[in-house]
C-alpha positions as a Markdown table, in Angstrom:
| # | Residue | x | y | z |
|---|---|---|---|---|
| 1 | Unk | 29.2 | 12.3 | -141.6 |
| 2 | Unk | 27.3 | 9.7 | -143.6 |
| 3 | Unk | 25.4 | 6.9 | -141.9 |
| 4 | Unk | 27.9 | 4.3 | -143.0 |
| 5 | Unk | 30.8 | 6.4 | -141.7 |
| 6 | Unk | 29.0 | 6.8 | -138.3 |
| 7 | Unk | 28.5 | 3.1 | -138.0 |
| 8 | Unk | 32.2 | 2.5 | -138.8 |
| 9 | Unk | 33.2 | 4.9 | -136.1 |
| 10 | Unk | 31.0 | 3.2 | -133.5 |
| 11 | Unk | 32.4 | -0.2 | -134.5 |
| 12 | Unk | 36.0 | 1.1 | -134.2 |
| 13 | Unk | 35.2 | 2.6 | -130.8 |
| 14 | Unk | 33.9 | -0.7 | -129.6 |
| 15 | Unk | 37.0 | -2.5 | -130.9 |
| 16 | Unk | 39.2 | -0.1 | -128.9 |
| 17 | Unk | 37.1 | -0.7 | -125.8 |
| 18 | Unk | 37.6 | -4.5 | -126.3 |
| 19 | Unk | 41.3 | -4.1 | -126.7 |
| 20 | Unk | 41.6 | -2.0 | -123.5 |
| 21 | Unk | 39.4 | -4.6 | -121.6 |
| 22 | Unk | 41.6 | -7.5 | -122.8 |
| 23 | Unk | 45.0 | -5.9 | -122.4 |
| 24 | Unk | 44.4 | -4.0 | -119.2 |
| 25 | Unk | 46.3 | -0.8 | -119.8 |
| 26 | Unk | 47.7 | -0.7 | -123.4 |
| 27 | Unk | 49.6 | 2.2 | -124.8 |
| 28 | Unk | 48.3 | 4.3 | -127.7 |
| 29 | Unk | 50.6 | 2.5 | -130.1 |
| 30 | Unk | 49.4 | -0.9 | -128.9 |
| 31 | Unk | 45.8 | 0.2 | -129.3 |
| 32 | Unk | 46.3 | 1.4 | -132.9 |
| 33 | Unk | 48.1 | -1.8 | -133.8 |
| 34 | Unk | 45.5 | -4.0 | -132.2 |
| 35 | Unk | 42.6 | -2.4 | -134.1 |
| 36 | Unk | 44.6 | -2.0 | -137.3 |
| 37 | Unk | 44.0 | 1.8 | -137.5 |
| 38 | Unk | 46.3 | 4.7 | -138.3 |
| 39 | Unk | 47.7 | 6.2 | -135.1 |
| 40 | Unk | 45.9 | 9.6 | -135.6 |
| 41 | Unk | 42.5 | 7.9 | -136.2 |
| 42 | Unk | 42.9 | 5.7 | -133.1 |
| 43 | Unk | 44.0 | 8.7 | -131.1 |
| 44 | Unk | 40.9 | 10.7 | -132.1 |
| 45 | Unk | 38.6 | 7.8 | -131.0 |
| 46 | Unk | 40.4 | 7.4 | -127.7 |
| 47 | Unk | 40.1 | 11.1 | -127.0 |
| 48 | Unk | 36.3 | 10.9 | -127.7 |
| 49 | Unk | 36.0 | 7.9 | -125.4 |
| 50 | Unk | 37.9 | 9.8 | -122.7 |
| 51 | Unk | 35.4 | 12.7 | -123.1 |
| 52 | Unk | 32.5 | 10.3 | -122.6 |
| 53 | Unk | 34.1 | 9.0 | -119.4 |
| 54 | Unk | 34.4 | 5.3 | -120.3 |
| 55 | Unk | 38.2 | 5.3 | -120.5 |
| 56 | Unk | 41.0 | 7.4 | -118.9 |
| 57 | Unk | 44.7 | 7.9 | -119.2 |
| 58 | Unk | 46.7 | 6.5 | -116.3 |
| 59 | Unk | 48.4 | 9.1 | -114.1 |
| 60 | Unk | 52.1 | 9.5 | -115.1 |
| 61 | Unk | 51.8 | 6.9 | -117.8 |
| 62 | Unk | 50.8 | 7.1 | -121.4 |
| 63 | Unk | 48.5 | 4.1 | -121.0 |
| 64 | Unk | 44.7 | 3.9 | -121.1 |
| 65 | Unk | 42.3 | 1.9 | -119.0 |
| 66 | Unk | 38.5 | 1.5 | -118.6 |
| 67 | Unk | 36.7 | 3.4 | -116.0 |
| 68 | Unk | 33.9 | 2.3 | -113.6 |
| 69 | Unk | 31.4 | 3.9 | -116.0 |
| 70 | Unk | 31.9 | 1.0 | -118.4 |
| 71 | Unk | 30.2 | -1.2 | -115.8 |
| 72 | Unk | 27.0 | 0.7 | -116.4 |
| 73 | Unk | 27.0 | -0.8 | -119.9 |
| 74 | Unk | 26.8 | -4.3 | -118.4 |
| 75 | Unk | 24.1 | -3.8 | -115.8 |
| 76 | Unk | 21.5 | -5.5 | -118.1 |
| 77 | Unk | 23.8 | -8.4 | -118.9 |
| 78 | Unk | 23.2 | -10.7 | -115.9 |
| 79 | Unk | 21.6 | -13.7 | -117.7 |
| 80 | Unk | 24.7 | -15.8 | -117.6 |
| 81 | Unk | 25.8 | -15.1 | -114.0 |
| 82 | Unk | 23.9 | -18.2 | -112.8 |
| 83 | Unk | 25.6 | -20.3 | -115.5 |
| 84 | Unk | 29.1 | -19.3 | -114.1 |
| 85 | Unk | 28.0 | -20.0 | -110.6 |
| 86 | Unk | 26.6 | -23.4 | -111.3 |
| 87 | Unk | 29.4 | -24.4 | -113.7 |
| 88 | Unk | 32.4 | -23.4 | -111.5 |
| 89 | Unk | 32.6 | -26.5 | -109.3 |
| 90 | Unk | 32.0 | -28.8 | -112.3 |
| 91 | Unk | 34.8 | -27.3 | -114.4 |
| 92 | Unk | 37.2 | -27.3 | -111.5 |
| 93 | Unk | 36.5 | -31.0 | -110.9 |
| 94 | Unk | 36.9 | -31.7 | -114.6 |
| 95 | Unk | 40.3 | -29.9 | -114.8 |
| 96 | Unk | 41.4 | -31.8 | -111.7 |
| 97 | Unk | 40.6 | -35.0 | -113.5 |
| 98 | Unk | 41.9 | -34.4 | -117.1 |
| 99 | Unk | 44.4 | -31.6 | -116.2 |
| 100 | Unk | 43.6 | -29.5 | -119.3 |
| 101 | Unk | 41.9 | -26.1 | -118.9 |
| 102 | Unk | 38.2 | -25.9 | -119.3 |
| 103 | Unk | 36.2 | -22.8 | -120.3 |
| 104 | Unk | 32.6 | -21.8 | -120.2 |
| 105 | Unk | 31.9 | -19.7 | -123.3 |
| 106 | Unk | 28.8 | -17.8 | -124.3 |
| 107 | Unk | 27.8 | -15.8 | -127.4 |
| 108 | Unk | 27.8 | -12.0 | -127.4 |
| 109 | Unk | 27.0 | -10.5 | -130.8 |
| 110 | Unk | 29.4 | -12.0 | -133.4 |
| 111 | Unk | 31.8 | -13.3 | -130.8 |
| 112 | Unk | 32.1 | -16.0 | -128.3 |
| 113 | Unk | 33.2 | -14.7 | -124.9 |
| 114 | Unk | 34.9 | -16.6 | -122.1 |
| 115 | Unk | 32.7 | -16.4 | -119.0 |
| 116 | Unk | 34.9 | -18.5 | -116.8 |
| 117 | Unk | 38.0 | -20.7 | -117.1 |
| 118 | Unk | 40.2 | -23.0 | -115.1 |
| 119 | Unk | 43.3 | -21.9 | -117.0 |
| 120 | Unk | 44.8 | -20.5 | -113.8 |
| 121 | Unk | 44.4 | -23.9 | -112.0 |
| 122 | Unk | 46.6 | -26.0 | -114.3 |
| 123 | Unk | 50.2 | -25.7 | -115.7 |
| 124 | Unk | 48.9 | -27.3 | -118.9 |
| 125 | Unk | 48.3 | -24.0 | -120.7 |
| 126 | Unk | 50.3 | -21.4 | -122.5 |
| 127 | Unk | 48.1 | -18.5 | -121.4 |
| 128 | Unk | 45.4 | -17.6 | -118.9 |
| 129 | Unk | 42.1 | -16.8 | -120.5 |
| 130 | Unk | 40.3 | -14.5 | -118.1 |
| 131 | Unk | 36.5 | -13.7 | -118.3 |
| 132 | Unk | 36.0 | -11.3 | -121.2 |
| 133 | Unk | 38.4 | -13.0 | -123.6 |
| 134 | Unk | 36.8 | -13.1 | -127.1 |
| 135 | Unk | 37.1 | -15.7 | -129.8 |
| 136 | Unk | 35.5 | -15.5 | -133.3 |
| 137 | Unk | 32.1 | -17.1 | -133.8 |
| 138 | Unk | 32.6 | -18.9 | -137.1 |
| 139 | Unk | 36.3 | -19.9 | -136.7 |
| 140 | Unk | 36.2 | -21.2 | -133.1 |
| 141 | Unk | 35.2 | -24.6 | -131.8 |
| 142 | Unk | 32.9 | -23.0 | -129.2 |
| 143 | Unk | 31.3 | -20.7 | -131.8 |
| 144 | Unk | 30.7 | -23.6 | -134.3 |
| 145 | Unk | 29.3 | -25.8 | -131.6 |
| 146 | Unk | 26.9 | -23.0 | -130.5 |
| 147 | Unk | 25.9 | -22.1 | -134.0 |
| 148 | Unk | 25.2 | -25.7 | -135.0 |
| 149 | Unk | 23.1 | -26.5 | -131.9 |
| 150 | Unk | 21.2 | -23.3 | -131.2 |
| 151 | Unk | 17.6 | -22.8 | -132.3 |
| 152 | Unk | 16.9 | -22.1 | -136.0 |
| 153 | Unk | 15.5 | -18.6 | -135.1 |
| 154 | Unk | 18.7 | -17.6 | -133.3 |
| 155 | Unk | 20.8 | -19.1 | -136.1 |
| 156 | Unk | 18.9 | -17.3 | -138.8 |
| 157 | Unk | 19.2 | -14.0 | -136.9 |
| 158 | Unk | 23.0 | -14.5 | -136.5 |
| 159 | Unk | 23.5 | -15.4 | -140.1 |
| 160 | Unk | 21.6 | -12.4 | -141.3 |
| 161 | Unk | 23.5 | -10.1 | -138.9 |
| 162 | Unk | 26.9 | -11.5 | -140.0 |
| 163 | Unk | 26.0 | -11.2 | -143.7 |
| 164 | Unk | 24.9 | -7.6 | -143.1 |
| 165 | Unk | 27.8 | -6.4 | -140.9 |
| 166 | Unk | 30.6 | -9.1 | -140.9 |
| 167 | Unk | 33.8 | -9.0 | -142.7 |
| 168 | Unk | 34.2 | -10.6 | -146.2 |
| 169 | Unk | 36.2 | -13.4 | -144.5 |
| 170 | Unk | 33.5 | -14.1 | -141.9 |
| 171 | Unk | 30.8 | -14.1 | -144.6 |
| 172 | Unk | 32.8 | -16.6 | -146.7 |
| 173 | Unk | 33.4 | -18.9 | -143.8 |
| 174 | Unk | 29.7 | -18.7 | -142.7 |
| 175 | Unk | 28.5 | -19.6 | -146.2 |
| 176 | Unk | 30.9 | -22.5 | -146.3 |
| 177 | Unk | 29.8 | -23.6 | -142.9 |
| 178 | Unk | 26.2 | -23.7 | -144.0 |
| 179 | Unk | 26.6 | -25.1 | -147.5 |
| 180 | Unk | 29.2 | -27.8 | -146.7 |
| 181 | Unk | 26.9 | -29.6 | -144.2 |
| 182 | Unk | 29.4 | -28.9 | -141.4 |
| 183 | Unk | 26.6 | -27.7 | -139.1 |
| 184 | Unk | 24.7 | -31.0 | -139.6 |
| 185 | Unk | 27.9 | -33.0 | -138.9 |
| 186 | Unk | 28.5 | -31.1 | -135.7 |
| 187 | Unk | 24.9 | -31.7 | -134.6 |
| 188 | Unk | 25.2 | -35.4 | -135.3 |
| 189 | Unk | 28.5 | -35.9 | -133.5 |
| 190 | Unk | 27.6 | -33.5 | -130.7 |
| 191 | Unk | 30.8 | -31.4 | -130.7 |
| 192 | Unk | 32.9 | -29.0 | -132.8 |
| 193 | Unk | 36.7 | -29.2 | -133.0 |
| 194 | Unk | 39.4 | -26.9 | -134.4 |
| 195 | Unk | 43.1 | -28.1 | -134.8 |
| 196 | Unk | 45.9 | -25.6 | -134.2 |
| 197 | Unk | 43.7 | -22.6 | -133.6 |
| 198 | Unk | 45.0 | -19.5 | -135.4 |
| 199 | Unk | 43.2 | -16.9 | -133.3 |
| 200 | Unk | 44.6 | -17.9 | -129.8 |
| 201 | Unk | 47.2 | -16.0 | -127.9 |
| 202 | Unk | 49.7 | -18.6 | -129.3 |
| 203 | Unk | 48.5 | -19.2 | -132.8 |
| 204 | Unk | 48.9 | -22.7 | -134.0 |
| 205 | Unk | 50.1 | -24.1 | -130.7 |
| 206 | Unk | 46.8 | -25.2 | -129.2 |
| 207 | Unk | 43.8 | -27.2 | -130.4 |
| 208 | Unk | 40.3 | -27.3 | -128.9 |
| 209 | Unk | 36.9 | -28.9 | -129.0 |
| 210 | Unk | 33.6 | -27.8 | -127.6 |
| 211 | Unk | 30.2 | -29.2 | -126.6 |
| 212 | Unk | 27.0 | -27.3 | -126.1 |
| 213 | Unk | 25.5 | -26.7 | -122.7 |
| 214 | Unk | 21.8 | -27.3 | -122.8 |
| 215 | Unk | 19.2 | -26.2 | -120.3 |
| 216 | Unk | 16.3 | -28.3 | -121.4 |
| 217 | Unk | 15.9 | -27.2 | -125.0 |
| 218 | Unk | 18.0 | -23.9 | -124.8 |
| 219 | Unk | 21.7 | -23.7 | -125.6 |
| 220 | Unk | 23.2 | -21.5 | -122.9 |
| 221 | Unk | 26.7 | -21.7 | -124.2 |
| 222 | Unk | 29.5 | -24.2 | -124.7 |
| 223 | Unk | 32.1 | -26.1 | -122.6 |
| 224 | Unk | 35.5 | -26.0 | -124.3 |
| 225 | Unk | 38.7 | -28.0 | -123.7 |
| 226 | Unk | 42.0 | -26.5 | -124.9 |
| 227 | Unk | 45.2 | -28.6 | -125.2 |
| 228 | Unk | 48.7 | -28.4 | -126.5 |
| 229 | Unk | 48.6 | -29.4 | -130.2 |
| 230 | Unk | 51.9 | -31.1 | -129.9 |
| 231 | Unk | 50.7 | -33.3 | -127.1 |
| 232 | Unk | 48.2 | -35.3 | -129.1 |
| 233 | Unk | 46.1 | -35.3 | -132.3 |
| 234 | Unk | 42.6 | -33.8 | -132.3 |
| 235 | Unk | 41.1 | -37.2 | -132.8 |
| 236 | Unk | 43.0 | -38.6 | -129.8 |
| 237 | Unk | 41.9 | -35.8 | -127.6 |
| 238 | Unk | 38.3 | -36.2 | -128.6 |
| 239 | Unk | 38.4 | -40.0 | -128.1 |
| 240 | Unk | 40.0 | -39.5 | -124.7 |
| 241 | Unk | 38.1 | -36.5 | -123.3 |
| 242 | Unk | 34.8 | -36.1 | -125.1 |
| 243 | Unk | 32.8 | -38.3 | -122.7 |
| 244 | Unk | 34.1 | -36.3 | -119.7 |
| 245 | Unk | 33.2 | -33.0 | -121.4 |
| 246 | Unk | 29.7 | -34.2 | -122.4 |
| 247 | Unk | 29.0 | -35.5 | -118.9 |
| 248 | Unk | 30.1 | -32.2 | -117.3 |
| 249 | Unk | 28.0 | -30.1 | -119.7 |
| 250 | Unk | 25.0 | -32.3 | -118.9 |
| 251 | Unk | 25.5 | -31.9 | -115.2 |
| 252 | Unk | 25.8 | -28.1 | -115.6 |
| 253 | Unk | 22.6 | -28.0 | -117.7 |
| 254 | Unk | 20.8 | -30.1 | -115.1 |
| 255 | Unk | 21.8 | -27.7 | -112.4 |
| 256 | Unk | 20.6 | -24.8 | -114.5 |
| 257 | Unk | 17.0 | -26.0 | -114.7 |
| 258 | Unk | 14.9 | -23.3 | -113.1 |
| 259 | Unk | 17.8 | -20.8 | -112.9 |
| 260 | Unk | 18.4 | -19.8 | -116.5 |
């Protein structure tokens, strides 16, 4: 097997693990469809993951779930636990005030990952976004807010990584993001917004905007508000709720001083 082929197999295996993590216990057909692979190819990878002990087939059902061994992969990823702890009372209070769900989102590789959310605490949502839900870095409000506000060193590293390993679509969007001045605009206005998000669980039915969470000079992640696109325009939502989102992000960042 060539080096490129080995890298592709690793990437596909990680994609399958993400699907199982997000869907809970998908069938083999659902896995193959979600990662856009032929059924026999997906099945070979699933069998390999079973042999490694990170997933297992459910008893009496042709469905697959992660095992406790997967937790070993996360033992070193504790850096944002304090962020979740400190942010929780703030996002609960904000949702109680504005009614829309609020998420704390951090970057993991080329994705933004929901670390905590109040989507279960309000009826003003189509779906519950549990910790671990992933959104794309370049296309999402949270990713664009993070990318625009993070340090130049981290941004340059991310850009190089995406250009080296991202899809053609991701690379085109990244280059447009950099060349169009969009990053400068987001930094000036202090937030990023996306209307009728195409990557959500209900494509086109929600919009969102996000602000960075700073701990002194470091961007820890973003605070994102998601709302029904039919309820108001993106401009109306920003005008109405941006001050609340900024104030909450500032309070979280202040609480994180000395804990990050």
